[in-house]
N, C-alpha and C positions, 0 to 999 in steps of 0.2 A: 699651740692653738692660736696664739696671738700672731705668729708668723704666717700661718695658713690663711688668715683672713684677707690680707692684702693680695695674696696670690689668687684667691678665689675671685676677688673683685676685678683683678686684671683679666682673668679668663672670661668672666662675664662680659666685661667691656669689649674684649676682642670679638666675642661671639656676636654681640649686637652690631659691631662695626661690619663684620663679615656678612651678616644677614642684610644689613642696609645696602651693602655693595651688590648683593645678589638680587635684591628686589628692584623692580623698575622704578625709575624716578617719577614721582607723582607729577612733576612738571613737564613730562614728555608730551610733545604735541602730536596728536593723531590726525592724519589727513584722510579724507573720504576716498573710497575707491574711484577708479576712473574707467571709462569705456563701459558703462553699465548699459546692457541691452536686454530686451525681451523679444524672444523669437518664438513664433508658433511652430511647433514640431509635429502636430497631429490634432485630431479632433479633441477639443477640450484639453489641450496639453501645451504648455509653454516651457521654454528654457530660459532661465535668468542667468546671465553671465556678466562678470566684471573682472577688473584687474587691480592688483594693489597699486597704490599711488607710488610712482617712481621716486617722488621726493620724500617718501616716508623715511624718517630716521630709524635705523636699525640698531637695537641694543640687545641682541640675542634674546628677544622675547617672542613669544608665540601670539601673534595677532589673530583675532577671530573677527567674524562678521555677523552682524545682526540684520536679518531680512524682515521687512514688514510689508505684508500684503494689504493694500487699501481697498481694492475693489476686484471682483464683485463681492467678496466676503473677507472680512478682516482676519488676519493671521499674523503671528509673530514667532520667529524661531531663530536659532543661532547655528552657525556652521563654521568649519575651519577651511573649507575649500572655496574656490572662487566661482562656483556655479551651482545652480539648484533647479531641479525639475519641479513643476507644479501642475497638478491635474485640477482643472477648474472650468466652469462654464465661461464662454467668451462672448456671448451675444450681448452682454451688458458692458463689455469693455474690461480692461485689466490694467491695474497700475500697482507699482511696488517701489520700495525704497530700500537701500542698503547703506550701512555705515560700518566703519572700522571700530572695534572695541578691544579693550584690554582690561582683563579682570585680575584682581589680586585680593588678598585677604582684607585689605583696608577700604578699597573703593572700586568703582567702575569708571574707567576712562572711555570716552567715546568721541568719535569725530562727527562732523556734520553729515547730513544725509545726501546721497546721490539717488536721484529718482528717474524712473522711466515709465512710459504709459503706452498701452495699446487702446486705440479708440474703438468704440463699438462699431460693428460692421454697418455699412450703409443699408438703408431700406426705409420705406414709408411706414409710419406708425400704424398698428392695427392690421398689418398684412401677414405677420408671422403666425404660425400655427398656435393653437391653444389646446390645453388639456392633453398633452402628449403623455401617453402611458405605454409601457412595454411589459410583456410577460415572457417568461421562458418556459419551455417544456422539455424535460429530459426523458428520452426513451432509450430502450435497449437497441444496440447495434450489433447483431450477431455476426456480421460480416467483417468486423474490425476487431483484432485482438489488441491493438495498441490503444484504441479508444473505445471501450465497450459501451459507453454511453454517448448518445448523440443529442446535442442541445439545439432546439429550434427557437426562433425568436419571432414574436408577433407584436407589432406596435400599431397604435391607433391615435388619431388626432382629429381636431376640428379645424375647419377653415377659419382663417382670420376674419374678424368682423368687417374690416375695411378692405379685404382682398378683392381685386377685380374678378369678374366672372371667368376670365380666361386664365386665372392663376393655376399653375401646376406645381405640385410639391414633389420633392425628391428626398429620400431618406438614406442616410449612411450610418453605419455603426463602426466603432473601433473597440477592440478588446486586445489589450497588450499592444503588440506592434502590428496587428493585422487590421486592415480597414476594408469594408465591403459596402457596395451599393446595392440597394434593394432592386430585385428583378420582378417580383410578384406583388402587384398593387391591387387594392380594392378601391372602387371609385364610387362617388356619389351620383345623384341624378344628372348633374351637370358635367360629368366626366372628370372631375377633379380627384386626385389621389387622396384618400383619407385613411388608408391602412396599408400596412406592409407585412409580408410574410417571408421569413427565411426558414425553409424546411431544414437546412443544415447550416451550422455556423462553426466558427473557430472558438467559440466560448467553451471554456473548461467547466465541467459540471461541479467541480470542487474548488474552482479558482477563487481568489480573493481580490482580483483586480477590479477596478471600476469599469462599468460598461458605459461608454460614451456614445450618445445618439445625437445626430445632427439632421435637421430637416430644413432645407432651403427651398427656394422656389423661383419661378420666372413668370413674367407677364409682359405683354406688349404695352400696357398702360401705366405700370408703376413698378418701382423697384421693390422686390419682396425681401423683407427683413428675415434673416435666418434665425433659427432657434435651436439651441443645443441643451442637453440635459445629461446628468450623470445618474446612474442607477447602481445600487449595491446589489449584487446577485443574491445574497442571503435574504434581501428584503423583497424580491419579486416573487407572484401567484403561481412554484416549480412542482411538477409531478414526476417522480422518478419511478421507472418501471424496470424491474430486474429482468435479465434475459430469461427466456422460457426454461432453459436447462437449469439455471440456478433456482428458479422458482420451483421446478419439479423436485429437485434434490432437497430443497428446504421443506416442502410439503411432505415428501417421503420420509425424511428423517423425523419430522415432527410427529407423523402418524405412528411410526415405529416406536418412538419414545413414549407416546401416549398409550399405546397398547401394552408395552412393557410395564408402564407405571400402573395401569389398571390391574394387570395380572399380579404384580407385586402386592398391590393393596388387597386384592382378594385373598392371596395366600396369607398375608399377615393377619387379615381379619379372621379367617378361618382358624388359624393357629391360635390367635388370641381368644377366640370364642371357646375353643376346646379347653384352654387353660382356665378361663374364667368360669365356665360351666361344664365341668367334666361329667360324663354319663354316669347315672346312678345305677348300681347293680340291681337286677330284677329280683324280687322276693321269691321264695320257694313256692308259696301259694299265692296266686294273684287274686284279685277281687272276684273274678268269675268262679274260680274254684271255691272261694269262701262261700259264695251264694249257693253253689251246687251242694256243698257239704251241709250247710244249714237246712236247705230244703230236704235233703235226704234224711237228716236226723229228725226233722219235724214229721216227715212222712212215716218214718219208722215208729215214732212214738204213737201216732194215730192208729197205726195198724195193731200195735200191741194192745191198746185200749179196746179196740174192736174185738180183738181175739179173746180178750179176757171176758168181756161182756157176753159174747157168744157162748163161751165155754160155760158160763154160769147159767145162762138162760136155757140152754139146750138140755142139760140134765134135768132141770125142773120140769120141762115139758114131758120128757121121757118118763119120769116118776109118776106124773099125773096120769099119763096114758096107762101105765102099768096098773095103777090103782083101779081104773075103770074096768079093765079086763079081769 
C-alpha cells in the first residue's frame, strides 16, 4: 500500500501535464477576422462574409466566430463558418461586427471586433409609404396536382405625409428565392398607387419562410425613400378552402357516419328499454271482464229477488180470488 501511493501520485501528475498540453494556452493571441463585408442578396436579405486572419497562430484548436448585429435590430450569435445569412429590414440601414473567439472550460478568449455597415437608402424624410399591411388568401386550385392550394397576396399602404403629388409607388415581394413585382394596383383620387393585388403567387401555403415586401417610389420633385417589411405567414388574416371534391367527400362521409350513429343509438336504446322494462304478461281476466262478471252477478241477484217476491204475492191473490167465488 505504501509503494502504491507514489505510483498513483506519479500517474496523476502525468495526467495533469498531458491535459495541460492538450488545452490551449491561455496566453494565445487571437486576431480579428479580415475582409469583413456585407452584401445585399435580395429583398430584406444580406450576406455577411469574412476570412480568418492570415497571421493567426494555429495550435490545432477550433476557432469560432461571434457575430453581433447592431442595426436595425440587435442580435448576437456564434458560428464556426466564415459567412452568415441574415433576413432583416434594410430601409433603416444595417451594421454588424464579428470577432474570433476560443472557448474552453476555464475562460473565453476573444479578439477585437471587425465591423461593417450598410447605410440607409437615400430618400427624403416623410416620402416613404406608411401603414403597410399585407394579407394572404389560400384557395383551392383544382387544375394543379403539384400545388392544390393557390395563395394570393393583397397589400395596402398610405402615401407618405411629405410625398409630392406626382409620387408613384411600386411594390415587390420576395418569398424564398423568388421575387415578383406587382402588376395590378389600386389608385387614389390623384392616381397614386395605394394597393396591390397578386392573384397568384409563389408563396407556399404551409411555408415557414419570411415574406419580404418592398415599396419604393419615384417623383420628379424629390427622392422617394423606400420602405420594406417582413411578415410571418402564420401571423397574416389566411382563409383556406378545400377543393370541392374533398369537401364533397368530407360531407358525404360525415353524413354517413352520422346516420349510422343515429341508427346504432336507436337500436341500443330499444334493446336497453326492453331489458329495463320487459312486457308484463296479460292476466286471464282483464278489468273489462271483471266489470262484466260483476254486473252479471248483480243482475242475477235482482232477478232472483223479483222472482221470489212475485211467487209469494201471486198465490196470495189467487187464494183470495178463490175465496170470493
